[in-house]
DOKOLPA-280366 format. One record per residue: residue in one letter; residue number from 1; x negated, y, z negated of N, C-alpha, C in turn. Coordinates in pm, 1 decimal. Layout:
kedo r=A | k=NUM | nu=X | nv=Y | nw=Z | cau=X | cav=Y | caw=Z | cu=X | cv=Y | cw=Z
...
This chain:
kedo r=M | k=1 | nu=5071.4 | nv=7663.1 | nw=-7292.8 | cau=5178.3 | cav=7683.0 | caw=-7197.7 | cu=5181.6 | cv=7561.6 | cw=-7105.0
kedo r=R | k=2 | nu=5300.9 | nv=7513.9 | nw=-7077.3 | cau=5319.3 | cav=7410.4 | caw=-6975.5 | cu=5391.1 | cv=7473.1 | cw=-6857.1
kedo r=I | k=3 | nu=5350.2 | nv=7434.0 | nw=-6736.8 | cau=5416.6 | cav=7484.9 | caw=-6616.8 | cu=5481.4 | cv=7369.6 | cw=-6541.6
kedo r=T | k=4 | nu=5591.1 | nv=7402.3 | nw=-6474.3 | cau=5662.5 | cav=7306.9 | caw=-6390.6 | cu=5674.1 | cv=7365.9 | cw=-6251.5
kedo r=F | k=5 | nu=5630.5 | nv=7291.1 | nw=-6152.6 | cau=5643.0 | cav=7334.2 | caw=-6013.4 | cu=5789.8 | cv=7355.3 | cw=-5979.7
kedo r=V | k=6 | nu=5821.0 | nv=7465.5 | nw=-5912.5 | cau=5957.1 | cav=7493.2 | caw=-5866.9 | cu=5963.6 | cv=7487.1 | cw=-5714.9
kedo r=A | k=7 | nu=5875.9 | nv=7561.2 | nw=-5647.0 | cau=5883.6 | cav=7564.6 | caw=-5501.0 | cu=5756.5 | cv=7621.4 | cw=-5440.9
kedo r=K | k=8 | nu=5729.8 | nv=7579.4 | nw=-5318.1 | cau=5627.2 | cav=7642.5 | caw=-5235.2 | cu=5699.3 | cv=7717.6 | cw=-5125.4
kedo r=D | k=9 | nu=5637.1 | nv=7821.3 | nw=-5075.8 | cau=5692.8 | cav=7896.5 | caw=-4964.5 | cu=5713.7 | cv=7799.8 | cw=-4848.0
kedo r=P | k=10 | nu=5837.0 | nv=7785.0 | nw=-4799.9 | cau=5863.5 | cav=7691.7 | caw=-4691.1 | cu=5785.8 | cv=7723.0 | cw=-4563.3
kedo r=A | k=11 | nu=5740.8 | nv=7845.6 | nw=-4550.1 | cau=5666.8 | cav=7883.3 | caw=-4429.9 | cu=5517.3 | cv=7900.0 | cw=-4458.5
kedo r=S | k=12 | nu=5471.7 | nv=7846.2 | nw=-4573.4 | cau=5331.0 | cav=7866.0 | caw=-4608.2 | cu=5240.4 | cv=7781.4 | cw=-4521.0
kedo r=N | k=13 | nu=5118.2 | nv=7828.5 | nw=-4510.8 | cau=5019.8 | cav=7752.8 | caw=-4434.8 | cu=4971.1 | cv=7635.4 | cw=-4519.8
kedo r=P | k=14 | nu=4882.8 | nv=7553.9 | nw=-4471.4 | cau=4841.4 | cav=7435.0 | caw=-4547.4 | cu=4776.3 | cv=7461.6 | cw=-4682.8
kedo r=T | k=15 | nu=4740.2 | nv=7585.7 | nw=-4713.3 | cau=4679.0 | cav=7611.8 | caw=-4844.1 | cu=4781.5 | cv=7611.7 | cw=-4956.7
kedo r=G | k=16 | nu=4909.8 | nv=7610.9 | nw=-4925.1 | cau=5013.7 | cav=7597.6 | caw=-5026.3 | cu=5046.0 | cv=7721.5 | cw=-5105.5
kedo r=S | k=17 | nu=5024.4 | nv=7836.7 | nw=-5049.4 | cau=5055.6 | cav=7959.0 | caw=-5121.0 | cu=5155.2 | cv=8038.9 | cw=-5038.7
kedo r=P | k=18 | nu=5242.0 | nv=8109.0 | nw=-5098.7 | cau=5272.5 | cav=8127.3 | caw=-5238.7 | cu=5348.5 | cv=8006.9 | cw=-5298.6
kedo r=T | k=19 | nu=5335.7 | nv=7996.5 | nw=-5430.8 | cau=5399.6 | cav=7888.7 | caw=-5505.5 | cu=5459.6 | cv=7947.1 | cw=-5632.3
kedo r=L | k=20 | nu=5572.5 | nv=7891.5 | nw=-5673.9 | cau=5645.9 | cav=7939.9 | caw=-5789.9 | cu=5651.3 | cv=7831.1 | cw=-5896.4
kedo r=Y | k=21 | nu=5619.5 | nv=7869.2 | nw=-6022.3 | cau=5622.9 | cav=7777.2 | caw=-6134.6 | cu=5706.6 | cv=7836.5 | cw=-6246.4
kedo r=R | k=22 | nu=5769.6 | nv=7751.1 | nw=-6326.3 | cau=5844.4 | cav=7791.8 | caw=-6445.4 | cu=5763.5 | cv=7746.2 | cw=-6565.6
kedo r=T | k=23 | nu=5758.6 | nv=7828.6 | nw=-6669.9 | cau=5686.2 | cav=7789.3 | caw=-6790.6 | cu=5783.8 | cv=7742.7 | cw=-6898.3
kedo r=D | k=24 | nu=5728.6 | nv=7680.1 | nw=-7000.5 | cau=5810.4 | cav=7640.8 | caw=-7115.6 | cu=5827.4 | cv=7756.6 | cw=-7214.3
kedo r=R | k=25 | nu=5780.6 | nv=7875.9 | nw=-7174.2 | cau=5792.5 | cav=7994.6 | caw=-7259.5 | cu=5897.3 | cv=8092.7 | cw=-7207.0
kedo r=G | k=26 | nu=5980.9 | nv=8046.0 | nw=-7114.1 | cau=6083.6 | cav=8134.4 | caw=-7059.1 | cu=6028.3 | cv=8238.3 | cw=-6964.2
kedo r=S | k=27 | nu=5924.1 | nv=8201.0 | nw=-6888.0 | cau=5864.1 | cav=8294.9 | caw=-6793.6 | cu=5828.7 | cv=8222.1 | cw=-6664.3
kedo r=W | k=28 | nu=5779.1 | nv=8298.6 | nw=-6569.5 | cau=5742.3 | cav=8245.8 | caw=-6437.8 | cu=5594.4 | cv=8270.6 | cw=-6412.2
kedo r=V | k=29 | nu=5530.2 | nv=8179.7 | nw=-6340.3 | cau=5394.4 | cav=8199.9 | caw=-6291.3 | cu=5402.5 | cv=8192.1 | cw=-6139.9
kedo r=V | k=30 | nu=5345.5 | nv=8292.0 | nw=-6074.8 | cau=5353.6 | cav=8300.3 | caw=-5929.4 | cu=5213.2 | cv=8296.6 | cw=-5870.7
kedo r=Q | k=31 | nu=5192.3 | nv=8203.7 | nw=-5780.6 | cau=5069.5 | cav=8200.9 | caw=-5700.7 | cu=5103.8 | cv=8272.7 | cw=-5572.0
kedo r=G | k=32 | nu=5029.5 | nv=8376.3 | nw=-5538.5 | cau=5061.9 | cav=8453.2 | caw=-5418.9 | cu=4941.0 | cv=8525.1 | cw=-5363.8
kedo r=W | k=33 | nu=4968.1 | nv=8616.9 | nw=-5276.7 | cau=4862.0 | cav=8693.9 | caw=-5212.0 | cu=4816.8 | cv=8805.9 | cw=-5304.4
kedo r=V | k=34 | nu=4688.9 | nv=8820.3 | nw=-5322.1 | cau=4633.5 | cav=8925.6 | caw=-5407.3 | cu=4668.5 | cv=9062.0 | cw=-5346.9
kedo r=V | k=35 | nu=4718.9 | nv=9149.7 | nw=-5430.7 | cau=4743.4 | cav=9287.4 | caw=-5389.2 | cu=4616.2 | cv=9364.8 | cw=-5420.9
kedo r=D | k=36 | nu=4545.1 | nv=9405.2 | nw=-5315.1 | cau=4419.9 | cav=9477.4 | caw=-5337.8 | cu=4419.0 | cv=9615.8 | cw=-5274.9
kedo r=D | k=37 | nu=4534.4 | nv=9658.9 | nw=-5226.1 | cau=4547.7 | cav=9793.1 | caw=-5171.1 | cu=4542.3 | cv=9892.5 | cw=-5287.0
kedo r=Q | k=38 | nu=4435.0 | nv=9968.4 | nw=-5296.5 | cau=4413.3 | cav=10059.0 | caw=-5409.7 | cu=4523.8 | cv=10163.8 | cw=-5423.6
kedo r=A | k=39 | nu=4579.8 | nv=10209.4 | nw=-5313.4 | cau=4688.5 | cav=10307.6 | caw=-5321.1 | cu=4812.1 | cv=10245.6 | cw=-5386.2
kedo r=V | k=40 | nu=4841.9 | nv=10122.4 | nw=-5351.1 | cau=4957.0 | cav=10052.5 | caw=-5410.3 | cu=4931.8 | cv=10028.4 | cw=-5559.1
kedo r=L | k=41 | nu=4813.2 | nv=9979.3 | nw=-5592.8 | cau=4780.7 | cav=9953.0 | caw=-5732.8 | cu=4786.0 | cv=10080.8 | cw=-5816.0
kedo r=A | k=42 | nu=4742.6 | nv=10192.3 | nw=-5759.7 | cau=4747.6 | cav=10320.4 | caw=-5831.2 | cu=4891.5 | cv=10361.6 | cw=-5859.6
kedo r=Q | k=43 | nu=4981.6 | nv=10334.4 | nw=-5767.3 | cau=5123.1 | cav=10367.7 | caw=-5786.5 | cu=5184.1 | cv=10286.1 | cw=-5899.9
kedo r=M | k=44 | nu=5133.2 | nv=10165.4 | nw=-5919.4 | cau=5190.5 | cav=10075.1 | caw=-6018.9 | cu=5139.8 | cv=10102.1 | cw=-6159.9
kedo r=G | k=45 | nu=5020.6 | nv=10158.4 | nw=-6173.5 | cau=4966.3 | cav=10187.1 | caw=-6306.2 | cu=4949.0 | cv=10060.4 | cw=-6389.7
kedo r=I | k=46 | nu=4890.3 | nv=9957.8 | nw=-6332.4 | cau=4875.2 | cav=9829.9 | caw=-6400.7 | cu=4772.2 | cv=9842.5 | cw=-6512.1
kedo r=P | k=47 | nu=4810.2 | nv=9805.8 | nw=-6634.7 | cau=4716.6 | cav=9816.9 | caw=-6745.9 | cu=4609.6 | cv=9707.9 | cw=-6743.7
kedo r=E | k=48 | nu=4503.3 | nv=9730.2 | nw=-6819.4 | cau=4395.0 | cav=9632.9 | caw=-6834.3 | cu=4451.9 | cv=9497.9 | cw=-6877.3
kedo r=G | k=49 | nu=4401.7 | nv=9390.8 | nw=-6817.7 | cau=4446.7 | cav=9256.2 | caw=-6853.5 | cu=4567.6 | cv=9208.1 | cw=-6776.1
kedo r=E | k=50 | nu=4621.3 | nv=9290.7 | nw=-6688.1 | cau=4734.5 | cav=9251.9 | caw=-6606.4 | cu=4697.0 | cv=9260.4 | cw=-6459.7
kedo r=S | k=51 | nu=4775.4 | nv=9196.1 | nw=-6375.3 | cau=4752.0 | cav=9196.4 | caw=-6232.3 | cu=4885.7 | cv=9178.4 | cw=-6162.4
kedo r=C | k=52 | nu=4882.3 | nv=9168.2 | nw=-6032.4 | cau=5003.8 | cav=9141.8 | caw=-5957.8 | cu=4969.6 | cv=9061.0 | cw=-5833.8
kedo r=V | k=53 | nu=5066.8 | nv=8987.2 | nw=-5785.1 | cau=5053.4 | cav=8915.6 | caw=-5658.6 | cu=5177.5 | cv=8943.9 | cw=-5576.8
kedo r=E | k=54 | nu=5165.9 | nv=8929.3 | nw=-5446.8 | cau=5278.2 | cav=8951.2 | caw=-5355.9 | cu=5333.7 | cv=8816.1 | cw=-5313.2
kedo r=I | k=55 | nu=5466.4 | nv=8802.9 | nw=-5315.5 | cau=5532.4 | cav=8681.9 | caw=-5266.3 | cu=5636.2 | cv=8722.3 | cw=-5162.6
kedo r=P | k=56 | nu=5672.8 | nv=8632.6 | nw=-5071.3 | cau=5770.2 | cav=8666.7 | caw=-4969.1 | cu=5914.5 | cv=8652.0 | cw=-5019.4
kedo r=D | k=57 | nu=6005.9 | nv=8718.7 | nw=-4953.1 | cau=6148.5 | cav=8706.3 | caw=-4985.0 | cu=6194.8 | cv=8560.8 | cw=-4980.1
kedo r=R | k=58 | nu=6127.1 | nv=8478.6 | nw=-4900.1 | cau=6167.4 | cav=8337.8 | caw=-4886.4 | cu=6166.0 | cv=8262.9 | cw=-5019.1
kedo r=L | k=59 | nu=6087.9 | nv=8310.2 | nw=-5117.2 | cau=6082.1 | cav=8241.1 | caw=-5246.0 | cu=6189.2 | cv=8286.5 | cw=-5344.2
kedo r=V | k=60 | nu=6249.2 | nv=8400.6 | nw=-5322.7 | cau=6347.5 | cav=8455.1 | caw=-5416.8 | cu=6461.5 | cv=8357.3 | cw=-5445.1
kedo r=P | k=61 | nu=6515.7 | nv=8284.4 | nw=-5346.4 | cau=6623.7 | cav=8190.8 | caw=-5377.6 | cu=6584.2 | cv=8079.7 | cw=-5475.4
kedo r=F | k=62 | nu=6455.8 | nv=8055.6 | nw=-5492.7 | cau=6411.5 | cav=7950.3 | caw=-5583.7 | cu=6406.1 | cv=7995.0 | cw=-5729.6
kedo r=F | k=63 | nu=6407.5 | nv=8126.5 | nw=-5754.0 | cau=6409.5 | cav=8174.1 | caw=-5891.8 | cu=6534.5 | cv=8120.1 | cw=-5960.1
kedo r=G | k=64 | nu=6518.0 | nv=8070.3 | nw=-6078.9 | cau=6629.9 | cav=8013.7 | caw=-6153.4 | cu=6636.3 | cv=7863.3 | cw=-6145.6
kedo r=Q | k=65 | nu=6574.9 | nv=7801.8 | nw=-6045.6 | cau=6582.4 | cav=7656.7 | caw=-6031.3 | cu=6514.1 | cv=7583.4 | cw=-6145.7
kedo r=G | k=66 | nu=6416.5 | nv=7643.8 | nw=-6208.4 | cau=6346.1 | cav=7579.0 | caw=-6317.7 | cu=6405.8 | cv=7608.5 | cw=-6453.3
kedo r=D | k=67 | nu=6518.7 | nv=7677.6 | nw=-6461.0 | cau=6575.2 | cav=7720.5 | caw=-6588.3 | cu=6625.4 | cv=7607.3 | cw=-6677.3
kedo r=S | k=68 | nu=6656.8 | nv=7492.0 | nw=-6623.3 | cau=6714.4 | cav=7385.5 | caw=-6705.6 | cu=6613.7 | cv=7330.1 | cw=-6806.4
kedo r=D | k=69 | nu=6485.3 | nv=7348.4 | nw=-6783.8 | cau=6383.0 | cav=7296.1 | caw=-6874.0 | cu=6329.5 | cv=7398.9 | cw=-6972.7
kedo r=V | k=70 | nu=6386.7 | nv=7518.2 | nw=-6974.5 | cau=6335.4 | cav=7625.1 | caw=-7060.3 | cu=6378.5 | cv=7598.9 | cw=-7204.2
kedo r=H | k=71 | nu=6281.1 | nv=7605.3 | nw=-7295.3 | cau=6308.7 | cav=7588.4 | caw=-7438.5 | cu=6330.3 | cv=7725.5 | cw=-7499.4
kedo r=K | k=72 | nu=6447.5 | nv=7750.5 | nw=-7547.9 | cau=6478.3 | cav=7882.3 | caw=-7604.3 | cu=6498.0 | cv=7873.4 | cw=-7752.7
């Protein structure tokens, strides 16, 4: 998989998170805050081998910006 940087949260602290990447497989990779609230995770029913991260609304406008490089 190859990833292409799309955007960092404009209000992120110096650690650079959350960050949004586009893959060459028609998907997204998101660097964000770990969701570790057990009640929330229980509601989601996340299967083995999967996880989730939280990103702010500020990153939503950047979705789609990396679409021009997607190989379909």
